[in-house]
C-alpha positions in Angstrom: 18.4 -21.5 -23.2 18.9 -24.4 -20.9 15.7 -25.6 -19.1 15.7 -25.0 -15.4 15.2 -28.7 -14.6 18.4 -29.6 -16.6 20.3 -26.7 -14.9 19.1 -27.8 -11.5 20.3 -31.4 -11.9 23.6 -30.5 -13.6 24.6 -27.8 -11.0 23.4 -29.9 -8.0 25.5 -32.9 -9.1 28.5 -30.6 -9.9 28.2 -29.2 -6.3 28.0 -32.7 -4.9 24.7 -32.0 -3.2 22.1 -34.8 -2.9 18.4 -34.2 -3.1 18.1 -35.0 0.6 20.7 -32.4 1.4 19.2 -29.8 -0.9 15.9 -30.4 0.8 17.4 -29.8 4.3 19.2 -26.6 3.1 16.2 -25.1 1.4 13.3 -26.5 3.5 11.7 -27.7 0.2 10.3 -31.2 0.3 12.4 -33.8 -1.6 9.3 -34.8 -3.5 8.9 -31.3 -4.8 12.6 -31.1 -5.7 12.2 -34.3 -7.7 9.3 -32.8 -9.6 11.3 -29.7 -10.4 14.3 -31.8 -11.6 12.4 -34.5 -13.6 9.5 -32.5 -15.2 10.5 -29.7 -17.5 6.9 -28.4 -17.5 6.7 -28.2 -13.7 6.1 -24.6 -12.6 8.2 -23.4 -9.7 7.4 -20.8 -7.1 9.8 -17.9 -7.3 10.7 -18.2 -3.6 11.7 -21.8 -4.1 13.5 -21.0 -7.2 15.8 -18.4 -5.5 16.5 -20.8 -2.6 17.6 -23.6 -4.9 19.6 -21.4 -7.2 21.6 -19.9 -4.3 22.5 -23.4 -2.9 23.7 -24.7 -6.2 25.4 -21.5 -7.4 23.2 -20.4 -10.3 23.8 -16.8 -11.1 21.2 -14.1 -10.4 21.0 -13.2 -14.1 20.4 -16.9 -15.0 17.7 -17.0 -12.2 15.8 -14.1 -13.7 16.1 -15.2 -17.3 15.1 -18.8 -16.8 12.3 -18.1 -14.4 10.8 -15.6 -16.8 11.1 -18.0 -19.7 9.5 -20.8 -17.8 6.8 -18.9 -15.9 5.8 -15.8 -17.9 2.4 -15.9 -19.6 2.0 -14.0 -22.9 -0.4 -11.0 -22.5 -2.3 -12.3 -25.6 -3.4 -15.4 -23.6 -4.9 -13.3 -20.8 -8.4 -12.0 -20.5 -10.5 -10.0 -18.0 -13.1 -12.0 -16.1 -15.8 -10.1 -14.3 -16.0 -10.4 -10.5 -19.7 -11.1 -10.0 -19.9 -10.6 -6.2 -18.4 -11.3 -2.8 -18.1 -14.6 -1.0 -17.6 -14.6 2.8 -14.5 -15.9 4.5 -16.1 -15.4 7.9 -19.6 -15.9 9.2 -21.3 -16.1 5.8 -22.9 -13.5 3.4 -24.9 -13.9 0.3 -22.8 -14.0 -2.9 -24.3 -11.2 -4.9 -24.7 -11.6 -8.7 -23.6 -8.1 -9.7 -20.3 -7.1 -11.4 -18.1 -5.3 -8.9 -14.8 -5.4 -10.9 -12.6 -7.4 -13.2 -9.6 -9.7 -12.8 -7.2 -11.0 -15.4 -6.9 -14.8 -15.9 -5.7 -17.1 -18.6 -8.3 -17.0 -21.4 -8.7 -20.8 -21.2 -11.0 -20.1 -18.3 -13.3 -17.9 -20.4 -15.7 -20.6 -21.4 -18.7 -20.2 -19.1 -17.6 -22.9 -16.7 -15.7 -20.4 -14.5 -16.6 -17.3 -12.6 -14.8 -14.9 -10.3 -15.7 -13.8 -6.7 -14.1 -11.4 -4.2 -13.2 -12.7 -0.7 -14.7 -10.9 2.2 -13.5 -11.6 5.7 -10.5 -13.3 7.2 -11.5 -16.9 8.1 -9.3 -18.2 5.3 -6.3 -16.1 6.1 -3.4 -16.3 5.6 -4.0 -18.2 2.4 -6.9 -16.1 1.3 -7.4 -12.5 2.6 -10.2 -10.1 2.3 -10.2 -8.4 -1.1 -8.5 -11.3 -2.9 -10.1 -12.6 -6.1 -10.9 -16.3 -6.5 -11.5 -18.1 -9.8 -14.2 -20.8 -9.3 -15.1 -23.7 -11.6 -18.9 -24.4 -11.5 -19.4 -27.9 -10.1 -21.7 -29.5 -7.6 -19.2 -31.9 -6.1 -15.6 -31.5 -5.0 -12.9 -33.9 -3.7 -11.9 -34.2 -0.1 -9.6 -31.3 0.8 -10.6 -29.0 -2.0 -11.4 -25.4 -1.3 -14.9 -24.7 -2.5 -17.7 -22.1 -2.5 -20.6 -23.5 -0.5 -24.1 -22.3 0.4 -25.6 -23.3 3.7 -29.4 -23.2 4.1 -29.8 -21.6 0.7 -28.5 -18.2 1.9 -24.9 -18.1 3.1 -22.2 -18.1 0.5 -18.9 -19.1 2.0 -15.4 -20.2 0.9 -14.2 -23.1 2.9 -12.0 -26.2 2.8 -14.2 -29.2 2.4 -13.5 -32.5 4.3 -15.7 -35.5 4.2 -16.2 -37.9 7.2 -18.4 -40.8 7.8 -21.9 -39.3 7.3 -20.6 -35.8 7.7 -19.2 -32.8 5.9 -16.8 -30.5 7.6 -16.4 -26.9 6.4 -12.9 -25.7 7.5 -11.4 -22.3 7.9 -7.6 -21.8 7.7 -7.8 -19.1 10.4 -7.8 -21.0 13.8 -10.0 -18.3 15.4 -12.9 -19.5 13.3 -14.5 -22.8 14.4 -15.3 -25.5 11.8 -18.8 -26.0 10.6 -19.7 -29.6 10.8 -22.9 -31.1 9.2 -23.9 -34.6 10.2 -26.4 -37.0 8.8 -29.6 -35.2 7.6 -27.9 -31.8 8.1 -25.6 -32.6 5.1 -28.5 -31.7 2.8 -28.3 -28.1 4.0 -25.0 -27.8 2.2 -24.9 -27.0 -1.5 -21.5 -26.9 -3.3 -21.4 -24.2 -6.0 -17.9 -24.7 -7.3 -14.3 -25.4 -6.7 -11.7 -22.7 -6.2 -9.0 -23.3 -8.8 -6.9 -20.1 -8.6 -6.6 -16.9 -6.6 -5.2 -13.4 -7.1 -3.7 -11.6 -4.1 -4.6 -8.0 -3.4 -1.9 -5.9 -1.7 
């Protein structure tokens, strides 16, 4: 079966549509389209996939078959990971170390470096909603812009976007109704990073 990136380029050129034009029609950044077209291993969001396919006249049957072949994960490579507590997307609650359920992730994450938490609250909405499961890699440092699990004053477990400033750490919510938490100078020591959020599972 022809790879999606090959089909994308061939059909786009056959239709006489440039990457700039395809970007305008679909609302997908040109840089993203370039990755789709040049990297056969690049995963593609199903929504983007359908938008592109419609513009360059890929049939619905080909859409379904190619997307499944390029994105489906064998069941044998999946494993249940326990959800060991809740983390607040709001004003902060203690992450409790008790198993409250299970979520399925790729078994490459079952090596002790990762754990799973359930989101409680709506401060990270719409990206993360209450009830969603997040997979967290244990690490004490994250890069600027990462979403992390942080504990403030040794008691509040929160999920926030972390941004660094000059002598400051800013803990940011996606929901604009929640103010950022900014720690400056000596207050930075009040913040402990527990891990980086690497994946999430939406609950409907």
